MARLUMGU-208777 format. One record per residue: x, y, z of N, C-alpha, C, CB in turn; residue in one letter. Coordinates in steps of 0.2 Angstrom, whole numbers, padded with zeros to 4 digits, always signed. Atoms other than C-alpha are relative to their C-alpha. Glycine has a CB too. Layout:
BEGIN
XYZXYZXYZXYZA
...
END
This chain:
BEGIN
-0001-0001+0007+0474+0260+0577-0009-0001-0003+0005-0006-0003M
+0007+0001+0004+0452+0260+0575-0004+0004-0002-0004-0003+0002S
+0004-0005+0002+0447+0274+0565+0004+0005+0002-0006+0000+0003G
-0002-0005-0003+0449+0291+0565+0001+0005+0009-0002+0002-0004P
+0000-0002-0009+0451+0300+0586-0001+0007-0003+0008-0003+0006K
+0002-0008-0002+0444+0316+0592+0004+0006-0001+0001+0000+0007P
-0005-0005-0002+0453+0332+0589+0003+0000+0009-0004+0008-0002A
-0002-0004-0007+0463+0337+0605+0003+0007-0001+0006-0005+0003V
+0000-0007+0002+0465+0353+0611+0010-0001+0002-0008+0006+0006D
-0007-0002-0001+0484+0350+0616+0007-0007-0002+0001+0002+0010S
-0005+0007-0001+0501+0339+0610+0004-0002+0003+0004-0001-0004I
-0001+0005+0000+0505+0325+0614+0007-0003+0001-0002+0000-0005T
-0006+0003+0003+0521+0313+0616-0001-0005-0002+0004-0001+0004T
+0002+0005+0008+0513+0302+0605+0001+0006-0011-0013-0002+0001R
-0002-0006+0004+0512+0319+0593+0008+0002-0001-0004+0006+0005H
-0007+0001-0001+0529+0321+0597+0006-0004-0002+0000+0000+0003V
-0003+0007+0003+0536+0304+0592-0004+0001-0008-0003-0009+0005L
+0004+0002+0007+0525+0305+0576+0004+0004-0002-0007+0002-0002Y
-0006-0009+0004+0536+0324+0571+0005-0003-0002+0004+0008+0008L
-0009+0001+0003+0554+0317+0574+0000-0005-0002+0007+0000+0003I
-0002+0004+0003+0552+0300+0569-0002-0001-0007-0001-0003+0004V
+0003+0002+0007+0541+0298+0554-0001+0006-0006-0007-0001+0002M
-0002-0004+0008+0542+0315+0547+0007+0006+0002-0009+0006-0003H
-0005-0005+0001+0557+0323+0553+0007-0004+0000+0001+0005+0006T
-0007+0005+0000+0570+0306+0554-0003-0003-0006+0003-0006+0007I
+0006+0003+0003+0558+0297+0543+0002+0002-0007-0007+0003+0002G
+0001-0003+0003+0557+0311+0531+0006+0004-0006-0003+0003+0003A
-0009-0002-0001+0577+0316+0529+0005-0005-0002+0002+0001+0009M
-0003+0009+0004+0580+0296+0524-0001+0001-0007-0004-0008+0003I
+0002-0001+0008+0569+0299+0509+0002+0004-0004-0005+0002+0000L
-0003-0007+0004+0574+0315+0502+0010-0002+0001-0002+0011+0007D
-0009+0002+0000+0592+0309+0506+0002-0005-0006+0002-0005+0008F
+0000+0005+0006+0589+0293+0495-0004+0004-0008-0007-0008+0002G
+0005-0003+0010+0576+0304+0481+0004+0004+0000-0010+0004-0001F
-0002-0004+0005+0590+0316+0477+0007-0004-0002+0000+0007+0002N
-0007+0004+0002+0605+0305+0479-0001-0002-0006+0002-0007+0005F
+0003+0004+0007+0594+0293+0464-0001+0004-0006-0009-0004+0002G
-0001-0005+0006+0590+0310+0455+0006+0001-0003+0000+0007+0003L
-0011-0003+0002+0611+0315+0456+0001-0006-0004+0007+0001+0009A
-0005+0004+0004+0616+0298+0451-0002+0001-0007-0001-0009+0003T
+0003+0000+0005+0603+0299+0435+0003+0007-0005-0008-0001+0002A
-0003-0005+0003+0609+0316+0433+0009+0003-0003-0001+0003+0005M
-0005-0003-0001+0626+0319+0435+0007-0007-0001-0001+0004+0006Y
-0004+0003+0000+0633+0299+0435+0006+0000-0007-0004-0004+0003K
-0005+0001+0005+0636+0299+0417+0001+0006-0005-0002-0006-0004S
+0002-0006+0002+0637+0317+0413+0010+0000-0006-0004+0007+0008A
-0003-0002+0005+0648+0321+0396+0001+0008+0002-0004-0001-0007N
+0001-0009+0003+0647+0341+0401+0005-0004+0009-0011+0007-0002E
-0002-0001-0008+0660+0347+0418-0006+0002+0006+0006+0007+0000G
+0006-0005-0005+0650+0350+0434+0003+0008+0004-0004-0007+0007I
+0001-0007-0002+0650+0368+0441+0001+0001+0006-0004+0002-0001F
+0002-0005-0006+0646+0378+0456-0005+0006-0008+0011+0006+0007I
+0005-0005+0003+0638+0391+0442-0001-0001-0008+0003+0006+0002W
+0002+0001+0006+0640+0387+0425-0006-0004-0004+0005-0001-0001P
+0007+0003+0002+0624+0381+0415+0005-0005-0007-0007+0006-0002L
+0008+0000-0002+0619+0368+0410+0002-0004+0009-0005-0006-0006P
+0000+0005-0006+0627+0355+0425+0004+0004+0007+0006-0007-0003K
-0003-0003-0003+0628+0368+0439-0003-0002+0007-0001+0006-0002T
+0001+0002-0008+0627+0364+0456-0005+0005+0006+0009+0000+0003L
+0001-0005-0002+0622+0382+0463-0006+0000-0003+0003+0004-0001A
+0010+0000+0004+0605+0380+0451-0001-0005+0004-0002-0002-0009G
+0003+0008-0001+0603+0361+0456-0003+0002+0006+0006-0007+0000D
+0003-0002-0010+0602+0369+0475-0006+0002-0001+0004+0006+0004A
+0007-0004+0000+0588+0381+0471-0006-0002-0003+0001+0004-0004A
+0005+0004+0006+0579+0370+0459-0004-0003+0006+0005-0006-0007A
+0003+0004-0005+0578+0359+0474-0006+0003+0005+0006-0003+0004T
+0006-0004-0003+0571+0371+0485-0007+0001-0002+0002+0004-0001I
+0006-0003+0000+0556+0376+0475-0002-0008+0001-0001+0006-0008V
+0005+0010+0002+0552+0355+0469-0001-0004+0006+0005-0007-0008I
+0002+0003-0005+0555+0349+0485-0006+0002+0006+0006-0001+0003Q
+0005-0003-0005+0545+0362+0495-0007-0002-0002+0000+0007+0001Q
+0007+0001+0006+0531+0360+0483-0004-0007+0001+0004+0000-0008F
-0002+0008-0001+0533+0343+0483-0003-0005+0009+0010-0001+0000L
+0001+0000-0010+0533+0341+0505-0007+0007+0002+0012+0005+0005T
+0005-0004+0000+0521+0353+0504-0009-0004-0001+0002+0004-0006W
+0005+0008+0001+0506+0339+0497-0001-0004+0001-0001-0003-0003F
+0001+0005-0005+0512+0325+0500+0000-0001+0006+0003-0003-0001L
-0002+0000-0007+0517+0327+0516-0010+0002+0003+0008+0009+0000D
+0011-0004-0003+0496+0335+0521-0003-0006-0003-0005+0010-0006R
+0004+0002+0006+0491+0321+0508+0001-0008+0008+0003+0000-0012L
-0002+0005-0008+0503+0308+0525-0005+0000+0005+0006+0003+0004A
+0001-0003-0005+0497+0318+0538-0008-0005+0002+0001+0010-0001V
+0008+0003+0002+0478+0313+0530-0003-0004+0003-0001-0002-0005R
+0002+0007+0001+0480+0296+0528+0002-0003+0007+0005-0003-0006G
-0002+0002-0006+0489+0294+0545-0007+0002+0006+0007+0005+0001D
+0004-0001-0003+0474+0302+0552-0007-0004+0000+0000+0007-0001L
+0008+0007+0000+0460+0291+0546+0003-0004+0004-0003-0005-0008S
+0001+0008-0004+0467+0274+0553+0002+0004+0009+0009-0010-0005K
-0001+0000-0006+0470+0284+0570+0006+0000+0005-0002-0005+0002G
-0008-0001-0004+0489+0285+0572+0002+0003+0002+0005-0001+0000L
-0004-0007-0005+0490+0301+0580-0009+0005+0002+0007+0007-0008V
+0005+0000+0001+0477+0310+0584-0001+0008-0001-0004-0004+0004A
-0003-0006+0005+0473+0330+0575-0001+0003+0003-0001+0002-0005P
-0002-0004-0006+0476+0346+0585-0006+0007-0003+0010+0003+0001L
+0000-0009+0000+0466+0362+0589+0004+0005+0000-0004+0002+0003R
-0006-0006+0000+0473+0376+0586+0000+0000+0008-0002+0009-0006M
-0005-0001-0005+0485+0381+0600-0005+0007+0003+0008+0000-0003P
+0002-0006-0003+0476+0396+0613+0005+0004-0002-0001+0000+0006K
-0004-0002+0001+0491+0400+0612+0008+0001-0007+0000-0002+0003D
-0001+0001+0004+0496+0398+0594+0002+0007-0005-0004-0003-0001A
-0002-0008+0005+0509+0412+0585-0004+0004-0008+0009-0002-0002S
+0000-0003+0004+0504+0422+0571+0002-0003-0008+0004+0005+0002R
-0007+0004+0005+0516+0411+0559-0007-0005-0004+0008-0006+0006I
+0007+0005+0000+0507+0397+0564-0008-0001+0000+0000-0001+0005V
+0004+0001+0001+0491+0402+0564-0004+0003-0010-0002+0003+0006R
+0002-0004+0007+0492+0411+0544+0004-0008-0001+0004+0009-0004W
-0002+0004+0004+0500+0395+0540-0006-0006-0001+0006-0001+0003F
+0007+0007-0002+0485+0383+0546-0006+0006-0005-0004-0003+0015V
+0006-0006+0006+0473+0399+0537-0006-0005+0000+0002+0001-0010G
+0007-0001-0004+0457+0397+0547-0008+0002-0003+0002+0006+0006L
+0001-0001+0004+0450+0405+0534-0003-0002-0006+0002+0002-0001D
-0001+0005+0005+0452+0392+0523+0000-0008+0000+0004+0002-0001Y
+0001+0008-0003+0446+0377+0533-0009+0000-0001+0002-0001+0011V
+0006+0003+0002+0432+0367+0527+0000-0002-0007-0007+0004+0001G
+0001+0004+0005+0426+0359+0512-0002+0006-0007-0005-0006+0003V
+0000-0004+0007+0429+0367+0494-0004-0004-0005+0008+0001-0004H
+0005+0002+0007+0414+0363+0481+0001-0002-0006-0003+0006-0003K
+0001-0004+0007+0414+0372+0466+0009+0001-0002-0004+0009+0000S
-0008+0000+0004+0427+0372+0453+0003+0007+0003-0001+0000-0010F
-0003-0007-0002+0430+0393+0459+0003-0001+0008-0007+0006+0000G
+0002+0001-0011+0431+0388+0479+0009-0005+0000-0014-0009+0004D
-0005+0004+0002+0444+0376+0473+0008+0004-0002-0004-0004-0006K
-0003-0005+0003+0453+0387+0462+0006+0006+0004-0006+0004-0002A
-0004-0005-0004+0456+0401+0475+0001-0003+0004-0001+0006+0002R
-0004+0002-0009+0460+0389+0489+0008-0003-0001-0006-0008+0004Y
-0004+0000+0002+0474+0382+0480+0005+0007-0002-0003-0002-0003F
-0003-0007+0000+0479+0401+0475+0000+0001+0004-0002+0004-0003L
+0002-0005-0007+0474+0409+0490+0006-0003+0004-0008-0001+0005G
-0003+0002-0006+0480+0396+0503+0006-0004+0001-0005-0005+0003F
-0007+0007+0001+0494+0382+0495+0005+0002-0002-0001-0005-0006H
-0006-0003+0005+0506+0393+0480-0001+0005+0007-0001+0003-0010I
-0001-0008-0006+0506+0408+0497+0002-0003+0001-0003+0004+0006K
-0002+0001-0002+0511+0399+0508+0008-0007+0001-0004+0000+0002R
-0008+0006+0000+0525+0385+0498+0004+0008-0002+0001-0008-0008I
-0005-0004+0003+0531+0401+0491+0005+0004+0004-0003+0003-0003A
-0003+0001-0006+0535+0408+0509+0004-0005+0005-0003+0003+0002V
-0005+0002-0003+0542+0392+0515+0008-0002-0005-0003-0006+0002I
-0006-0002+0004+0553+0392+0500+0003+0005+0000-0001+0001-0005C
-0006-0007-0001+0560+0410+0501+0002+0001+0005-0002+0006-0002V
-0005-0001-0009+0565+0407+0521+0004-0007-0002-0007-0001+0012A
-0005+0004+0005+0571+0390+0514+0008+0000-0003-0004+0000-0008T
-0006-0003+0004+0583+0399+0502+0005+0002+0002-0001+0004-0004F
-0004-0003-0003+0588+0410+0513+0005+0000+0006-0004+0004+0001V
-0007+0005-0002+0595+0399+0526+0004-0004-0003-0001-0004+0003L
-0005+0005+0003+0603+0385+0514+0000+0006-0004-0002-0007-0003F
-0005+0000+0004+0607+0391+0499+0006+0006+0000-0003-0003-0006W
-0007-0003-0001+0620+0406+0503+0006-0005+0004-0001+0009+0004P
-0004+0003-0006+0628+0396+0517+0004-0007-0009-0008-0005+0010V
+0000+0003+0006+0628+0381+0502+0004+0002-0005-0006+0000-0002T
-0002-0002+0003+0635+0390+0491+0008+0002+0001-0003+0002-0002V
-0007-0005-0002+0649+0399+0499+0004-0008+0004-0002+0010+0008G
-0004+0005-0001+0654+0379+0506+0003-0006-0004-0002-0002+0004I
-0001+0002+0005+0653+0374+0489+0008+0002-0001-0005+0002-0004L
-0008-0005+0003+0666+0389+0483+0007-0003+0004-0002+0012+0003T
-0008+0004-0001+0678+0383+0496+0004-0007+0003+0004+0004+0004V
-0002+0005-0002+0678+0365+0494+0001+0002-0010-0006-0008+0006L
-0003-0003+0006+0681+0370+0477+0008+0005-0002-0004+0004-0001K
-0008-0003-0001+0696+0381+0481+0004-0006+0002+0001+0007+0006N
-0006+0001-0001+0704+0368+0489+0000-0009-0005+0002+0001+0008H
-0002+0007+0006+0701+0353+0474-0004-0004+0002+0008-0003+0001G
+0003+0006+0001+0689+0342+0483-0005-0003-0005-0003-0001+0005I
+0005+0002+0003+0679+0334+0472+0000+0001-0009-0007+0004+0004G
-0001-0004+0010+0686+0342+0453+0001-0008-0001+0009+0008-0003A
-0003+0005+0008+0689+0332+0437+0006+0001-0002-0003+0003-0007D
-0004-0004+0001+0705+0332+0434+0002-0002-0009+0005+0000+0006H
+0004+0003+0004+0698+0324+0418+0000+0001-0007-0005+0000+0002G
+0001-0001+0007+0695+0327+0400-0006+0005+0001-0001-0008-0004P
+0006-0006+0002+0678+0338+0406+0003+0004+0006-0009-0003+0000H
-0003-0005-0003+0689+0349+0418-0007+0003+0006+0002+0006-0007D
+0006-0004-0006+0671+0354+0432+0004-0004+0006-0011-0004-0001G
-0004-0001-0007+0674+0358+0450-0005-0007+0004-0001+0011+0005D
+0003+0007-0002+0662+0342+0456+0001-0007-0006-0007+0002+0002F
+0001+0006+0003+0665+0328+0443+0001-0007+0004+0004+0001-0005N
-0001+0006-0002+0671+0314+0455-0006-0003+0002+0004+0000+0003Q
+0005+0005-0005+0660+0302+0461+0003-0003+0004-0004-0005-0004W
+0006-0002+0000+0653+0302+0472-0005+0008+0002-0002-0006+0005P
+0000-0008-0001+0654+0323+0476-0008+0001+0000+0005+0004-0008F
+0006-0006+0000+0639+0328+0468-0006-0005+0001-0001+0006-0010P
+0007+0005-0002+0628+0312+0472-0002+0002+0007+0001-0010+0000E
+0001+0000-0010+0631+0315+0492-0003+0007+0000+0011+0000+0006L
+0005-0005-0001+0628+0332+0488-0006+0004+0001+0001+0002-0002F
+0007+0000+0002+0612+0333+0481-0005-0003+0007-0001-0005-0007K
+0006+0006-0003+0606+0318+0492-0001+0005+0011+0006-0014-0001G
+0005-0005-0005+0609+0329+0509+0002+0006+0000+0000+0000+0008V
+0003-0008+0004+0608+0344+0502-0010-0001+0002+0003+0000-0012Y
+0008+0004+0003+0588+0336+0499-0002+0001+0011+0002-0013-0005G
+0004+0002-0007+0588+0330+0518+0002+0008+0005+0006-0009+0006A
+0000-0004-0007+0594+0345+0528-0006+0005-0002+0008+0004+0002A
+0005-0001+0001+0581+0353+0516-0009-0001+0001+0001+0000-0002V
+0006+0004-0003+0569+0339+0522-0001+0004+0008+0003-0011+0000G
+0001+0001-0008+0570+0346+0541-0005+0007-0001+0008+0001+0006M
+0003-0003-0002+0556+0360+0537-0008-0008-0001+0001+0009-0004T
+0005+0004-0001+0545+0343+0535-0005+0000+0005+0002-0005-0001T
+0005+0000-0008+0540+0342+0553-0006+0007+0001+0008+0000+0009P
+0004-0008-0001+0534+0360+0553-0008+0000-0003+0004+0008-0005F
+0006+0002+0004+0521+0355+0538-0004-0005+0002+0003-0001-0006V
+0005+0002+0001+0514+0343+0545-0002+0002+0006+0000-0007-0002S
+0003-0001-0010+0513+0352+0563-0006+0002-0002+0004+0007+0007Y
+0004-0003+0003+0502+0361+0553-0005-0003-0003+0004+0004-0004I
+0003+0002+0003+0493+0350+0543-0006-0004+0007+0005-0003-0005A
+0003+0001-0005+0489+0343+0561-0008+0004+0001+0006+0002+0003L
+0004-0004-0004+0480+0358+0568-0004+0000-0006+0003+0006+0004I
+0004+0000+0006+0472+0360+0549-0007-0005+0000+0005-0003-0006Y
+0006+0006-0002+0462+0342+0550-0003+0004+0009+0005-0011+0001N
+0006-0004-0005+0457+0348+0566-0004+0002+0002-0001+0003+0002G
+0009-0004+0000+0448+0361+0565-0004+0001-0002-0001+0004-0001E
+0005+0000+0005+0442+0355+0550-0006-0004+0002+0002-0002-0007T
+0005+0006-0003+0435+0339+0559-0006+0004+0006+0007-0008+0005Q
+0003-0004-0006+0430+0352+0576-0006+0004-0005+0006+0005+0004T
+0004-0005+0004+0419+0363+0561-0004-0001-0003+0002+0002-0003K
+0008+0006+0003+0407+0349+0553-0002-0002+0004+0000-0005-0004A
+0001+0005-0005+0406+0342+0568-0004+0007+0004+0008-0004+0004V
+0004-0007-0004+0399+0361+0576-0005+0000-0005+0005+0009+0001V
+0004-0001+0004+0392+0361+0559-0007-0003+0000+0003-0001-0005E
+0005+0007+0001+0380+0344+0559-0003+0003+0007+0005-0010+0001E
+0004+0000-0009+0377+0350+0580-0006+0003-0003+0004+0006+0008A
+0004-0008+0005+0370+0368+0570-0009-0005-0003+0007+0004-0010V
+0003+0005+0000+0360+0355+0560-0006-0001+0003+0003-0003+0002S
+0005+0005-0003+0351+0344+0570-0002+0005+0003+0001-0006+0004N
+0004-0004-0001+0346+0358+0581-0007+0005-0004+0005+0003+0002E
+0001-0005+0002+0339+0368+0569-0007-0009-0005+0007+0008-0003E
+0006+0005+0001+0327+0351+0561-0002-0002+0006+0001-0005-0003V
END
């Protein structure tokens, strides 16, 4: 790891291990710990019952909010992490595969690759690039995870698992059910992280390639 490496055309074994170990297993462990800790702060000393639906302590609502917040943070923080790893030479950035799907090409956003200097460029980049892609990931994750999660919670509720038989009369007040639920759910939602990492590898590879080409053209003009 002696500094940034040049972009490569195809994914290597090192890339696969990087994505699996650090950005799948590692990310899921972090997501579990973060969400478990957050749920402990939210629910451990709750004076209200914790239910599937009714506010303010609603696990269904919590599950929906977790998707939006976690995917927003994952998109930005993971891209920063990948950039940091690339600067250290932990892995090489990737060029856009010739057989890349339209989905991958859209997420990479070749039209947005480059340096955004003015405030207007940065604003358009943030709204046009980041927000659109975060929204798509949120919708896809919601469709895949949220209905199934609510269904599982409903089954557990009907069997009295995690129910509070004390004064709060909640569906899931029994410790540590809410904490484990949010931790496991957060880890599952975190399975989108390696995709974000893969996109970041290609984005940085294309940015590097574009910079090299522009520098070569500039030197020829001089």
